[in-house]
All heavy atoms as TSV, in Angstrom:
chain	resi	resn	atom	element	x	y	z
A	1	MET	N	N	36.106	15.534	20.837
A	1	MET	CA	C	37.379	15.563	20.157
A	1	MET	C	C	37.154	15.706	18.654
A	1	MET	O	O	36.336	15.015	18.075
A	1	MET	CB	C	38.135	14.270	20.439
A	1	MET	CG	C	39.504	14.252	19.849
A	1	MET	SD	S	40.377	12.817	20.497
A	1	MET	CE	C	41.446	12.523	19.164
A	2	SER	N	N	37.866	16.634	18.027
A	2	SER	CA	C	37.676	16.859	16.603
A	2	SER	C	C	38.659	16.030	15.776
A	2	SER	O	O	39.733	15.672	16.230
A	2	SER	CB	C	37.832	18.346	16.275
A	2	SER	OG	O	39.150	18.774	16.555
A	3	GLN	N	N	38.246	15.743	14.568
A	3	GLN	CA	C	39.069	14.995	13.610
A	3	GLN	C	C	39.759	16.003	12.694
A	3	GLN	O	O	39.100	16.871	12.118
A	3	GLN	CB	C	38.175	14.068	12.784
A	3	GLN	CG	C	38.833	13.462	11.571
A	3	GLN	CD	C	39.861	12.405	11.917
A	3	GLN	OE1	O	39.633	11.584	12.789
A	3	GLN	NE2	N	40.979	12.434	11.253
A	4	LYS	N	N	41.080	15.911	12.564
A	4	LYS	CA	C	41.804	16.799	11.666
A	4	LYS	C	C	41.544	16.389	10.225
A	4	LYS	O	O	41.512	15.218	9.891
A	4	LYS	CB	C	43.298	16.764	11.949
A	4	LYS	CG	C	43.675	17.409	13.258
A	4	LYS	CD	C	45.190	17.464	13.408
A	4	LYS	CE	C	45.593	17.924	14.782
A	4	LYS	NZ	N	45.352	19.300	15.062
A	5	LEU	N	N	41.379	17.393	9.369
A	5	LEU	CA	C	41.139	17.203	7.950
A	5	LEU	C	C	41.961	18.232	7.199
A	5	LEU	O	O	41.887	19.421	7.491
A	5	LEU	CB	C	39.650	17.380	7.647
A	5	LEU	CG	C	39.186	17.209	6.223
A	5	LEU	CD1	C	39.310	15.752	5.797
A	5	LEU	CD2	C	37.741	17.657	6.095
A	6	VAL	N	N	42.761	17.778	6.249
A	6	VAL	CA	C	43.614	18.696	5.485
A	6	VAL	C	C	42.854	19.202	4.269
A	6	VAL	O	O	42.277	18.409	3.514
A	6	VAL	CB	C	44.903	17.993	5.015
A	6	VAL	CG1	C	45.757	18.946	4.186
A	6	VAL	CG2	C	45.697	17.480	6.196
A	7	LEU	N	N	42.852	20.505	4.087
A	7	LEU	CA	C	42.318	21.100	2.874
A	7	LEU	C	C	43.474	21.242	1.899
A	7	LEU	O	O	44.465	21.918	2.190
A	7	LEU	CB	C	41.690	22.466	3.159
A	7	LEU	CG	C	41.175	23.212	1.931
A	7	LEU	CD1	C	40.051	22.431	1.243
A	7	LEU	CD2	C	40.716	24.603	2.305
A	8	ALA	N	N	43.374	20.582	0.764
A	8	ALA	CA	C	44.443	20.588	-0.233
A	8	ALA	C	C	44.405	21.891	-1.023
A	8	ALA	O	O	44.116	21.932	-2.214
A	8	ALA	CB	C	44.327	19.378	-1.144
A	9	SER	N	N	44.696	22.970	-0.309
A	9	SER	CA	C	44.689	24.306	-0.891
A	9	SER	C	C	45.392	25.252	0.067
A	9	SER	O	O	45.417	25.010	1.273
A	9	SER	CB	C	43.252	24.789	-1.112
A	9	SER	OG	O	43.222	26.132	-1.538
A	10	GLY	N	N	45.941	26.308	-0.482
A	10	GLY	CA	C	46.512	27.359	0.344
A	10	GLY	C	C	45.612	28.585	0.380
A	10	GLY	O	O	45.963	29.608	0.949
A	11	ASN	N	N	44.432	28.476	-0.225
A	11	ASN	CA	C	43.498	29.581	-0.334
A	11	ASN	C	C	42.826	29.847	1.008
A	11	ASN	O	O	42.063	29.018	1.509
A	11	ASN	CB	C	42.459	29.250	-1.410
A	11	ASN	CG	C	41.474	30.349	-1.661
A	11	ASN	OD1	O	40.849	30.859	-0.735
A	11	ASN	ND2	N	41.309	30.715	-2.922
A	12	ALA	N	N	43.102	31.012	1.594
A	12	ALA	CA	C	42.564	31.358	2.914
A	12	ALA	C	C	41.038	31.438	2.909
A	12	ALA	O	O	40.394	31.069	3.895
A	12	ALA	CB	C	43.163	32.670	3.402
A	13	GLY	N	N	40.458	31.906	1.828
A	13	GLY	CA	C	39.001	31.998	1.731
A	13	GLY	C	C	38.341	30.628	1.744
A	13	GLY	O	O	37.342	30.411	2.424
A	14	LYS	N	N	38.919	29.701	0.973
A	14	LYS	CA	C	38.383	28.334	0.957
A	14	LYS	C	C	38.536	27.687	2.326
A	14	LYS	O	O	37.645	26.983	2.790
A	14	LYS	CB	C	39.105	27.483	-0.088
A	14	LYS	CG	C	38.682	27.752	-1.496
A	14	LYS	CD	C	39.376	26.792	-2.450
A	14	LYS	CE	C	39.026	27.131	-3.882
A	14	LYS	NZ	N	39.682	26.197	-4.826
A	15	LEU	N	N	39.665	27.918	2.968
A	15	LEU	CA	C	39.903	27.353	4.295
A	15	LEU	C	C	38.830	27.831	5.267
A	15	LEU	O	O	38.243	27.040	6.004
A	15	LEU	CB	C	41.291	27.722	4.814
A	15	LEU	CG	C	41.617	27.249	6.225
A	15	LEU	CD1	C	41.608	25.719	6.305
A	15	LEU	CD2	C	42.959	27.797	6.675
A	16	LYS	N	N	38.553	29.113	5.257
A	16	LYS	CA	C	37.538	29.676	6.150
A	16	LYS	C	C	36.167	29.060	5.878
A	16	LYS	O	O	35.461	28.653	6.806
A	16	LYS	CB	C	37.478	31.194	5.984
A	16	LYS	CG	C	36.509	31.900	6.917
A	16	LYS	CD	C	36.588	33.411	6.697
A	16	LYS	CE	C	35.745	34.176	7.679
A	16	LYS	NZ	N	34.316	34.081	7.457
A	17	GLU	N	N	35.796	28.969	4.608
A	17	GLU	CA	C	34.495	28.411	4.244
A	17	GLU	C	C	34.359	26.951	4.682
A	17	GLU	O	O	33.357	26.571	5.291
A	17	GLU	CB	C	34.277	28.507	2.733
A	17	GLU	CG	C	34.035	29.912	2.243
A	17	GLU	CD	C	33.934	29.983	0.725
A	17	GLU	OE1	O	33.786	28.926	0.059
A	17	GLU	OE2	O	34.010	31.093	0.189
A	18	PHE	N	N	35.357	26.130	4.346
A	18	PHE	CA	C	35.287	24.721	4.715
A	18	PHE	C	C	35.350	24.527	6.225
A	18	PHE	O	O	34.664	23.670	6.777
A	18	PHE	CB	C	36.386	23.914	4.024
A	18	PHE	CG	C	36.068	23.570	2.596
A	18	PHE	CD1	C	36.788	24.133	1.558
A	18	PHE	CD2	C	35.053	22.684	2.291
A	18	PHE	CE1	C	36.504	23.808	0.239
A	18	PHE	CE2	C	34.750	22.358	0.973
A	18	PHE	CZ	C	35.483	22.926	-0.057
A	19	ALA	N	N	36.172	25.312	6.911
A	19	ALA	CA	C	36.286	25.195	8.367
A	19	ALA	C	C	34.953	25.505	9.042
A	19	ALA	O	O	34.519	24.778	9.949
A	19	ALA	CB	C	37.385	26.111	8.893
A	20	GLU	N	N	34.284	26.558	8.587
A	20	GLU	CA	C	32.988	26.926	9.169
A	20	GLU	C	C	31.918	25.876	8.871
A	20	GLU	O	O	31.081	25.573	9.714
A	20	GLU	CB	C	32.546	28.292	8.643
A	20	GLU	CG	C	33.368	29.441	9.200
A	20	GLU	CD	C	33.018	30.789	8.588
A	20	GLU	OE1	O	32.201	30.843	7.627
A	20	GLU	OE2	O	33.588	31.796	9.051
A	21	MET	N	N	31.962	25.325	7.676
A	21	MET	CA	C	30.957	24.351	7.274
A	21	MET	C	C	31.147	23.002	7.996
A	21	MET	O	O	30.173	22.346	8.359
A	21	MET	CB	C	31.054	24.131	5.755
A	21	MET	CG	C	30.039	23.188	5.192
A	21	MET	SD	S	30.046	23.031	3.368
A	21	MET	CE	C	31.676	23.452	2.879
A	22	LEU	N	N	32.398	22.610	8.224
A	22	LEU	CA	C	32.668	21.284	8.777
A	22	LEU	C	C	32.877	21.250	10.291
A	22	LEU	O	O	32.829	20.173	10.891
A	22	LEU	CB	C	33.867	20.672	8.060
A	22	LEU	CG	C	33.643	20.412	6.557
A	22	LEU	CD1	C	34.929	19.979	5.883
A	22	LEU	CD2	C	32.547	19.386	6.358
A	23	ALA	N	N	33.066	22.395	10.917
A	23	ALA	CA	C	33.255	22.438	12.376
A	23	ALA	C	C	32.089	21.809	13.137
A	23	ALA	O	O	32.316	21.024	14.067
A	23	ALA	CB	C	33.507	23.866	12.842
A	24	PRO	N	N	30.831	22.092	12.767
A	24	PRO	CA	C	29.722	21.477	13.499
A	24	PRO	C	C	29.684	19.943	13.385
A	24	PRO	O	O	29.051	19.275	14.191
A	24	PRO	CB	C	28.470	22.079	12.845
A	24	PRO	CG	C	28.937	23.339	12.204
A	24	PRO	CD	C	30.351	23.076	11.788
A	25	LEU	N	N	30.381	19.411	12.391
A	25	LEU	CA	C	30.428	17.964	12.203
A	25	LEU	C	C	31.633	17.326	12.899
A	25	LEU	O	O	31.877	16.135	12.780
A	25	LEU	CB	C	30.465	17.632	10.707
A	25	LEU	CG	C	29.263	18.132	9.899
A	25	LEU	CD1	C	29.483	17.878	8.416
A	25	LEU	CD2	C	27.986	17.457	10.379
A	26	GLY	N	N	32.400	18.168	13.619
A	26	GLY	CA	C	33.516	17.653	14.391
A	26	GLY	C	C	34.854	17.636	13.675
A	26	GLY	O	O	35.768	16.927	14.091
A	27	PHE	N	N	34.980	18.418	12.603
A	27	PHE	CA	C	36.238	18.460	11.859
A	27	PHE	C	C	37.003	19.750	12.123
A	27	PHE	O	O	36.419	20.832	12.167
A	27	PHE	CB	C	35.990	18.335	10.349
A	27	PHE	CG	C	35.521	16.973	9.943
A	27	PHE	CD1	C	34.172	16.723	9.746
A	27	PHE	CD2	C	36.419	15.937	9.765
A	27	PHE	CE1	C	33.724	15.474	9.371
A	27	PHE	CE2	C	35.987	14.675	9.390
A	27	PHE	CZ	C	34.631	14.452	9.196
A	28	ASP	N	N	38.296	19.608	12.295
A	28	ASP	CA	C	39.226	20.726	12.415
A	28	ASP	C	C	39.978	20.793	11.086
A	28	ASP	O	O	40.855	19.975	10.825
A	28	ASP	CB	C	40.187	20.483	13.575
A	28	ASP	CG	C	41.198	21.595	13.764
A	28	ASP	OD1	O	40.964	22.714	13.268
A	28	ASP	OD2	O	42.236	21.334	14.398
A	29	VAL	N	N	39.606	21.731	10.225
A	29	VAL	CA	C	40.180	21.821	8.878
A	29	VAL	C	C	41.455	22.646	8.916
A	29	VAL	O	O	41.474	23.766	9.422
A	29	VAL	CB	C	39.171	22.426	7.889
A	29	VAL	CG1	C	39.753	22.451	6.478
A	29	VAL	CG2	C	37.858	21.649	7.910
A	30	ILE	N	N	42.520	22.059	8.374
A	30	ILE	CA	C	43.833	22.686	8.352
A	30	ILE	C	C	44.284	22.784	6.900
A	30	ILE	O	O	44.162	21.829	6.132
A	30	ILE	CB	C	44.854	21.821	9.132
A	30	ILE	CG1	C	44.380	21.602	10.552
A	30	ILE	CG2	C	46.234	22.448	9.109
A	30	ILE	CD1	C	45.102	20.477	11.246
A	31	SER	N	N	44.832	23.920	6.533
A	31	SER	CA	C	45.337	24.106	5.181
A	31	SER	C	C	46.631	23.321	4.976
A	31	SER	O	O	47.470	23.236	5.874
A	31	SER	CB	C	45.610	25.593	4.952
A	31	SER	OG	O	46.377	25.796	3.792
A	32	GLN	N	N	46.816	22.761	3.778
A	32	GLN	CA	C	48.070	22.070	3.481
A	32	GLN	C	C	49.249	23.025	3.593
A	32	GLN	O	O	50.352	22.617	3.934
A	32	GLN	CB	C	48.032	21.409	2.104
A	32	GLN	CG	C	48.102	22.344	0.931
A	32	GLN	CD	C	48.152	21.588	-0.390
A	32	GLN	OE1	O	47.805	20.410	-0.470
A	32	GLN	NE2	N	48.575	22.263	-1.429
A	33	LYS	N	N	48.996	24.302	3.371
A	33	LYS	CA	C	50.057	25.306	3.491
A	33	LYS	C	C	50.566	25.377	4.932
A	33	LYS	O	O	51.763	25.526	5.172
A	33	LYS	CB	C	49.518	26.662	3.034
A	33	LYS	CG	C	50.535	27.757	2.949
A	33	LYS	CD	C	49.917	29.020	2.364
A	33	LYS	CE	C	50.947	30.106	2.233
A	33	LYS	NZ	N	50.370	31.321	1.652
A	34	GLN	N	N	49.654	25.252	5.914
A	34	GLN	CA	C	50.031	25.282	7.326
A	34	GLN	C	C	50.921	24.091	7.689
A	34	GLN	O	O	51.666	24.150	8.652
A	34	GLN	CB	C	48.786	25.263	8.215
A	34	GLN	CG	C	47.958	26.517	8.152
A	34	GLN	CD	C	46.661	26.352	8.905
A	34	GLN	OE1	O	45.713	25.764	8.389
A	34	GLN	NE2	N	46.630	26.848	10.131
A	35	LEU	N	N	50.811	23.015	6.910
A	35	LEU	CA	C	51.576	21.801	7.174
A	35	LEU	C	C	52.776	21.669	6.234
A	35	LEU	O	O	53.388	20.609	6.160
A	35	LEU	CB	C	50.656	20.585	7.050
A	35	LEU	CG	C	49.480	20.554	8.021
A	35	LEU	CD1	C	48.543	19.409	7.696
A	35	LEU	CD2	C	49.968	20.463	9.457
A	36	ASN	N	N	53.076	22.745	5.528
A	36	ASN	CA	C	54.209	22.786	4.596
A	36	ASN	C	C	54.139	21.719	3.510
A	36	ASN	O	O	55.163	21.146	3.131
A	36	ASN	CB	C	55.542	22.702	5.353
A	36	ASN	CG	C	55.743	23.877	6.272
A	36	ASN	OD1	O	55.519	25.020	5.891
A	36	ASN	ND2	N	56.141	23.605	7.496
A	37	VAL	N	N	52.951	21.454	3.032
A	37	VAL	CA	C	52.766	20.520	1.921
A	37	VAL	C	C	52.799	21.323	0.627
A	37	VAL	O	O	52.075	22.310	0.485
A	37	VAL	CB	C	51.426	19.759	2.042
A	37	VAL	CG1	C	51.190	18.889	0.823
A	37	VAL	CG2	C	51.399	18.941	3.316
A	38	SER	N	N	53.624	20.894	-0.297
A	38	SER	CA	C	53.734	21.588	-1.574
A	38	SER	C	C	52.488	21.347	-2.413
A	38	SER	O	O	51.770	20.361	-2.231
A	38	SER	CB	C	54.959	21.083	-2.339
A	38	SER	OG	O	54.805	19.704	-2.647
A	39	GLU	N	N	52.247	22.243	-3.341
A	39	GLU	CA	C	51.160	22.036	-4.286
A	39	GLU	C	C	51.602	20.971	-5.284
A	39	GLU	O	O	52.789	20.783	-5.523
A	39	GLU	CB	C	50.824	23.336	-5.008
A	39	GLU	CG	C	50.207	24.376	-4.089
A	39	GLU	CD	C	49.728	25.605	-4.837
A	39	GLU	OE1	O	49.665	25.576	-6.084
A	39	GLU	OE2	O	49.415	26.598	-4.173
A	40	THR	N	N	50.643	20.268	-5.856
A	40	THR	CA	C	50.942	19.265	-6.863
A	40	THR	C	C	50.481	19.762	-8.221
A	40	THR	O	O	49.705	20.705	-8.314
A	40	THR	CB	C	50.272	17.914	-6.516
A	40	THR	OG1	O	50.768	16.914	-7.397
A	40	THR	CG2	C	48.774	17.989	-6.596
A	41	ASP	N	N	50.969	19.117	-9.263
A	41	ASP	CA	C	50.535	19.495	-10.599
A	41	ASP	C	C	49.096	19.042	-10.822
A	41	ASP	O	O	48.576	18.218	-10.079
A	41	ASP	CB	C	51.461	18.905	-11.662
A	41	ASP	CG	C	51.548	17.390	-11.595
A	41	ASP	OD1	O	51.314	16.822	-10.523
A	41	ASP	OD2	O	51.844	16.777	-12.627
A	42	GLU	N	N	48.457	19.626	-11.817
A	42	GLU	CA	C	47.078	19.299	-12.157
A	42	GLU	C	C	47.032	18.947	-13.641
A	42	GLU	O	O	46.605	19.748	-14.463
A	42	GLU	CB	C	46.174	20.488	-11.829
A	42	GLU	CG	C	46.183	20.859	-10.355
A	42	GLU	CD	C	45.339	22.070	-10.042
A	42	GLU	OE1	O	44.272	22.249	-10.674
A	42	GLU	OE2	O	45.746	22.852	-9.164
A	43	PRO	N	N	47.454	17.720	-13.975
A	43	PRO	CA	C	47.622	17.366	-15.379
A	43	PRO	C	C	46.365	16.877	-16.100
A	43	PRO	O	O	46.408	16.614	-17.298
A	43	PRO	CB	C	48.641	16.223	-15.305
A	43	PRO	CG	C	48.294	15.538	-14.022
A	43	PRO	CD	C	47.913	16.671	-13.084
A	44	PHE	N	N	45.272	16.753	-15.382
A	44	PHE	CA	C	44.106	16.105	-15.965
A	44	PHE	C	C	43.162	17.091	-16.639
A	44	PHE	O	O	43.204	18.293	-16.388
A	44	PHE	CB	C	43.371	15.304	-14.897
A	44	PHE	CG	C	44.243	14.242	-14.281
A	44	PHE	CD1	C	44.720	14.384	-12.983
A	44	PHE	CD2	C	44.622	13.128	-15.007
A	44	PHE	CE1	C	45.529	13.424	-12.409
A	44	PHE	CE2	C	45.444	12.158	-14.446
A	44	PHE	CZ	C	45.903	12.304	-13.151
A	45	ALA	N	N	42.268	16.557	-17.455
A	45	ALA	CA	C	41.353	17.384	-18.242
A	45	ALA	C	C	40.072	17.738	-17.495
A	45	ALA	O	O	39.327	18.604	-17.941
A	45	ALA	CB	C	41.001	16.666	-19.546
A	46	THR	N	N	39.810	17.075	-16.351
A	46	THR	CA	C	38.562	17.358	-15.638
A	46	THR	C	C	38.844	17.894	-14.234
A	46	THR	O	O	39.888	17.601	-13.644
A	46	THR	CB	C	37.677	16.097	-15.514
A	46	THR	OG1	O	38.313	15.149	-14.649
A	46	THR	CG2	C	37.411	15.471	-16.871
A	47	PHE	N	N	37.884	18.649	-13.729
A	47	PHE	CA	C	38.013	19.201	-12.384
A	47	PHE	C	C	38.079	18.084	-11.341
A	47	PHE	O	O	38.846	18.161	-10.399
A	47	PHE	CB	C	36.849	20.131	-12.061
A	47	PHE	CG	C	36.812	21.391	-12.893
A	47	PHE	CD1	C	35.613	21.924	-13.305
A	47	PHE	CD2	C	37.975	22.047	-13.263
A	47	PHE	CE1	C	35.561	23.094	-14.056
A	47	PHE	CE2	C	37.946	23.205	-14.011
A	47	PHE	CZ	C	36.727	23.729	-14.413
A	48	ILE	N	N	37.258	17.050	-11.503
A	48	ILE	CA	C	37.224	15.990	-10.491
A	48	ILE	C	C	38.547	15.231	-10.430
A	48	ILE	O	O	39.032	14.910	-9.350
A	48	ILE	CB	C	36.030	15.027	-10.682
A	48	ILE	CG1	C	35.897	14.152	-9.440
A	48	ILE	CG2	C	36.174	14.188	-11.928
A	48	ILE	CD1	C	34.528	13.643	-9.169
A	49	GLU	N	N	39.155	14.961	-11.581
A	49	GLU	CA	C	40.443	14.258	-11.568
A	49	GLU	C	C	41.520	15.091	-10.885
A	49	GLU	O	O	42.338	14.568	-10.127
A	49	GLU	CB	C	40.885	13.923	-12.996
A	49	GLU	CG	C	40.067	12.830	-13.650
A	49	GLU	CD	C	40.432	12.643	-15.097
A	49	GLU	OE1	O	40.368	13.628	-15.871
A	49	GLU	OE2	O	40.796	11.511	-15.463
A	50	ASN	N	N	41.519	16.389	-11.149
A	50	ASN	CA	C	42.511	17.262	-10.518
A	50	ASN	C	C	42.256	17.398	-9.019
A	50	ASN	O	O	43.193	17.439	-8.227
A	50	ASN	CB	C	42.544	18.628	-11.200
A	50	ASN	CG	C	43.232	18.565	-12.552
A	50	ASN	OD1	O	44.219	17.847	-12.724
A	50	ASN	ND2	N	42.720	19.297	-13.512
A	51	ALA	N	N	40.998	17.451	-8.607
A	51	ALA	CA	C	40.683	17.519	-7.178
A	51	ALA	C	C	41.137	16.251	-6.475
A	51	ALA	O	O	41.714	16.309	-5.378
A	51	ALA	CB	C	39.190	17.749	-6.973
A	52	LEU	N	N	40.891	15.111	-7.090
A	52	LEU	CA	C	41.350	13.845	-6.504
A	52	LEU	C	C	42.871	13.823	-6.393
A	52	LEU	O	O	43.420	13.379	-5.382
A	52	LEU	CB	C	40.867	12.662	-7.337
A	52	LEU	CG	C	39.399	12.297	-7.176
A	52	LEU	CD1	C	38.971	11.302	-8.254
A	52	LEU	CD2	C	39.133	11.729	-5.795
A	53	ARG	N	N	43.546	14.309	-7.408
A	53	ARG	CA	C	45.014	14.350	-7.391
A	53	ARG	C	C	45.508	15.187	-6.213
A	53	ARG	O	O	46.415	14.800	-5.491
A	53	ARG	CB	C	45.510	14.911	-8.721
A	53	ARG	CG	C	46.963	15.250	-8.816
A	53	ARG	CD	C	47.823	13.980	-8.940
A	53	ARG	NE	N	49.143	14.312	-9.391
A	53	ARG	CZ	C	49.695	13.831	-10.482
A	53	ARG	NH1	N	49.054	12.969	-11.233
A	53	ARG	NH2	N	50.896	14.179	-10.818
A	54	LYS	N	N	44.897	16.367	-6.020
A	54	LYS	CA	C	45.316	17.260	-4.935
A	54	LYS	C	C	45.037	16.650	-3.563
A	54	LYS	O	O	45.895	16.708	-2.664
A	54	LYS	CB	C	44.624	18.626	-5.076
A	54	LYS	CG	C	45.091	19.393	-6.294
A	54	LYS	CD	C	44.612	20.823	-6.329
A	54	LYS	CE	C	43.166	20.990	-6.562
A	54	LYS	NZ	N	42.743	22.397	-6.739
A	55	ALA	N	N	43.859	16.054	-3.390
A	55	ALA	CA	C	43.517	15.458	-2.093
A	55	ALA	C	C	44.434	14.279	-1.779
A	55	ALA	O	O	44.906	14.143	-0.645
A	55	ALA	CB	C	42.061	15.011	-2.084
A	56	ARG	N	N	44.696	13.446	-2.758
A	56	ARG	CA	C	45.574	12.294	-2.533
A	56	ARG	C	C	46.993	12.732	-2.208
A	56	ARG	O	O	47.663	12.132	-1.359
A	56	ARG	CB	C	45.542	11.374	-3.754
A	56	ARG	CG	C	44.221	10.649	-3.882
A	56	ARG	CD	C	44.108	9.871	-5.166
A	56	ARG	NE	N	42.856	9.121	-5.191
A	56	ARG	CZ	C	42.247	8.748	-6.298
A	56	ARG	NH1	N	42.774	9.016	-7.490
A	56	ARG	NH2	N	41.121	8.079	-6.238
A	57	HIS	N	N	47.463	13.781	-2.850
A	57	HIS	CA	C	48.805	14.318	-2.588
A	57	HIS	C	C	48.894	14.824	-1.144
A	57	HIS	O	O	49.839	14.503	-0.423
A	57	HIS	CB	C	49.110	15.439	-3.580
A	57	HIS	CG	C	50.371	16.173	-3.307
A	57	HIS	ND1	N	51.610	15.658	-3.586
A	57	HIS	CD2	C	50.584	17.399	-2.761
A	57	HIS	CE1	C	52.540	16.528	-3.235
A	57	HIS	NE2	N	51.941	17.594	-2.730
A	58	ALA	N	N	47.912	15.616	-0.724
A	58	ALA	CA	C	47.920	16.172	0.638
A	58	ALA	C	C	47.805	15.068	1.681
A	58	ALA	O	O	48.485	15.103	2.710
A	58	ALA	CB	C	46.790	17.183	0.808
A	59	SER	N	N	46.979	14.078	1.421
A	59	SER	CA	C	46.816	12.972	2.362
A	59	SER	C	C	48.094	12.149	2.473
A	59	SER	O	O	48.511	11.784	3.578
A	59	SER	CB	C	45.644	12.088	1.931
A	59	SER	OG	O	45.458	11.050	2.847
A	60	ALA	N	N	48.717	11.868	1.340
A	60	ALA	CA	C	49.958	11.088	1.350
A	60	ALA	C	C	51.072	11.828	2.086
A	60	ALA	O	O	51.863	11.222	2.806
A	60	ALA	CB	C	50.392	10.766	-0.075
A	61	ALA	N	N	51.112	13.137	1.941
A	61	ALA	CA	C	52.167	13.938	2.573
A	61	ALA	C	C	51.972	14.095	4.077
A	61	ALA	O	O	52.941	14.277	4.815
A	61	ALA	CB	C	52.238	15.316	1.918
A	62	THR	N	N	50.725	14.019	4.545
A	62	THR	CA	C	50.442	14.291	5.955
A	62	THR	C	C	49.994	13.066	6.751
A	62	THR	O	O	50.018	13.086	7.983
A	62	THR	CB	C	49.346	15.358	6.097
A	62	THR	OG1	O	48.132	14.856	5.517
A	62	THR	CG2	C	49.752	16.663	5.434
A	63	GLY	N	N	49.506	12.060	6.060
A	63	GLY	CA	C	48.937	10.907	6.757
A	63	GLY	C	C	47.546	11.176	7.305
A	63	GLY	O	O	47.013	10.382	8.079
A	64	LEU	N	N	46.958	12.288	6.913
A	64	LEU	CA	C	45.624	12.676	7.375
A	64	LEU	C	C	44.627	12.610	6.225
A	64	LEU	O	O	45.016	12.699	5.060
A	64	LEU	CB	C	45.660	14.117	7.907
A	64	LEU	CG	C	46.520	14.371	9.137
A	64	LEU	CD1	C	46.683	15.867	9.371
A	64	LEU	CD2	C	45.897	13.703	10.351
A	65	PRO	N	N	43.345	12.484	6.532
A	65	PRO	CA	C	42.359	12.580	5.459
A	65	PRO	C	C	42.397	13.981	4.863
A	65	PRO	O	O	42.716	14.952	5.556
A	65	PRO	CB	C	41.020	12.302	6.153
A	65	PRO	CG	C	41.270	12.438	7.609
A	65	PRO	CD	C	42.740	12.268	7.839
A	66	ALA	N	N	42.090	14.064	3.575
A	66	ALA	CA	C	42.174	15.362	2.901
A	66	ALA	C	C	40.944	15.607	2.040
A	66	ALA	O	O	40.279	14.679	1.589
A	66	ALA	CB	C	43.434	15.425	2.044
A	67	LEU	N	N	40.687	16.879	1.825
A	67	LEU	CA	C	39.570	17.356	1.031
A	67	LEU	C	C	40.119	18.333	0.012
A	67	LEU	O	O	40.981	19.156	0.340
A	67	LEU	CB	C	38.565	18.061	1.949
A	67	LEU	CG	C	37.414	18.819	1.331
A	67	LEU	CD1	C	36.430	17.829	0.709
A	67	LEU	CD2	C	36.718	19.656	2.389
A	68	ALA	N	N	39.631	18.254	-1.226
A	68	ALA	CA	C	40.076	19.205	-2.253
A	68	ALA	C	C	38.922	19.516	-3.181
A	68	ALA	O	O	37.976	18.746	-3.302
A	68	ALA	CB	C	41.237	18.616	-3.055
A	69	ASP	N	N	39.034	20.641	-3.829
A	69	ASP	CA	C	38.128	20.960	-4.924
A	69	ASP	C	C	38.987	21.527	-6.039
A	69	ASP	O	O	40.148	21.860	-5.844
A	69	ASP	CB	C	37.031	21.931	-4.495
A	69	ASP	CG	C	37.500	23.371	-4.361
A	69	ASP	OD1	O	38.661	23.582	-3.977
A	69	ASP	OD2	O	36.717	24.278	-4.625
A	70	ASP	N	N	38.440	21.569	-7.201
A	70	ASP	CA	C	39.143	22.180	-8.313
A	70	ASP	C	C	38.102	22.908	-9.142
A	70	ASP	O	O	37.139	22.318	-9.589
A	70	ASP	CB	C	39.862	21.125	-9.165
A	70	ASP	CG	C	40.794	21.754	-10.182
A	70	ASP	OD1	O	41.493	22.709	-9.825
A	70	ASP	OD2	O	40.813	21.284	-11.340
A	71	SER	N	N	38.287	24.178	-9.255
A	71	SER	CA	C	37.371	24.965	-10.076
A	71	SER	C	C	38.203	26.010	-10.782
A	71	SER	O	O	39.285	26.369	-10.369
A	71	SER	CB	C	36.296	25.629	-9.209
A	71	SER	OG	O	36.913	26.438	-8.219
A	72	GLY	N	N	37.702	26.434	-11.868
A	72	GLY	CA	C	38.441	27.418	-12.650
A	72	GLY	C	C	37.580	27.995	-13.731
A	72	GLY	O	O	36.359	27.816	-13.743
A	73	ILE	N	N	38.223	28.628	-14.647
A	73	ILE	CA	C	37.525	29.253	-15.773
A	73	ILE	C	C	37.749	28.378	-16.995
A	73	ILE	O	O	38.878	28.010	-17.297
A	73	ILE	CB	C	38.058	30.674	-16.021
A	73	ILE	CG1	C	37.838	31.528	-14.772
A	73	ILE	CG2	C	37.409	31.287	-17.236
A	73	ILE	CD1	C	38.479	32.896	-14.854
A	74	CYS	N	N	36.684	28.055	-17.689
A	74	CYS	CA	C	36.790	27.294	-18.931
A	74	CYS	C	C	36.636	28.279	-20.092
A	74	CYS	O	O	35.616	28.949	-20.195
A	74	CYS	CB	C	35.686	26.246	-19.009
A	74	CYS	SG	S	35.836	24.971	-17.754
A	75	VAL	N	N	37.645	28.362	-20.895
A	75	VAL	CA	C	37.652	29.305	-22.009
A	75	VAL	C	C	37.997	28.553	-23.285
A	75	VAL	O	O	38.946	27.783	-23.321
A	75	VAL	CB	C	38.689	30.429	-21.773
A	75	VAL	CG1	C	38.701	31.398	-22.935
A	75	VAL	CG2	C	38.416	31.144	-20.467
A	76	ASN	N	N	37.231	28.784	-24.340
A	76	ASN	CA	C	37.562	28.197	-25.648
A	76	ASN	C	C	38.706	28.977	-26.264
A	76	ASN	O	O	38.826	30.131	-26.153
A	76	ASN	CB	C	36.362	28.224	-26.580
A	76	ASN	CG	C	35.297	27.227	-26.142
A	76	ASN	OD1	O	35.619	26.254	-25.481
A	76	ASN	ND2	N	34.066	27.485	-26.502
C-alpha cells in the first residue's frame, strides 16, 4: 500500500520527477493542482522559508503530508 504525498506545486515536470524518485519508497505523489489547492504567497527572503510555507499550506489544505521546493533566479 502506498502513502499519498502532496507535491506543493502545479509543475508537471516536478511532479514527474518526484513521483519517479519516490515511487520505489512507497509514495504516491499527487500535485496540489490535482487536489484543487490554491497556490500560496511566497513572502520570505530565502528559498527554504518559501518551500516550508508552500508545503505547510498544501498539507493544511489536504490533511496529507506535503513536499515542496523553491528555486528561482537570483538577480542583483
